[in-house]
N, C-alpha and C positions, 0 to 999 in steps of 0.2 A: 280335051275331050271330056264330055260329061256322060258317064254311064249310069243312067238312073236305076239300072238293075242292081247296082251296088248299094244304092240308097233305099230302095224299096224291094228287097229280095223275096218277100213273102206274097204269095198269090192266094186268092180265094177262087176256087174253080167250081162251076156248077155243071152237072150232067143232067140233061133232060131225058124224057121217057124214050127217045129214039137213040140215045147213046151219044148225042152231040155234046161236046164240052165247050164251055165259054168261060173266059176270065171275067170275074165279077169285079175284082179290084186288086190293087197292089198295096202292100203295107210294109212298114219299117221293121216290125217285130212279129214273131209268130203269135204272141199273145194277142196283139191287136187284130190279126187276121182271124184267130180263133174266136174272138168276141163277135165278129161279123157272122161267122158260120153259126155260132150258138144263137145269135139274134134271129137269123133267118129261120132256123129250126124252130125256135120258140113261137114264131109267127104262123107256123103251120104250113110253110112251103113244103111241097111234096117232092121237089127235086132233091138230088143228092148233092151236097156241098162238102168240100174239104179244103185243107190248106196244103200248099206245095211250096217248096223253096225253088226259086229260079235255078234251072240247071238240073233239077231232079224231077222225074216224071213218075207219078204214082201209077202202079199197076192195079187195075180194078178187075177182080175176078167175078 
């Protein structure tokens, strides 16, 4: 059995203006995922992006 969640446990999540959340990508390390978030922010994207580990859900206030 191949559980790709174990190989790529870090997610980049995007939330749009309506509160809808989408997975942007899966990454092997938190640092790799954070680079993607930083890159999207540097390009002026106005949506909210963050890093989550599979199995953990961020609570947005």
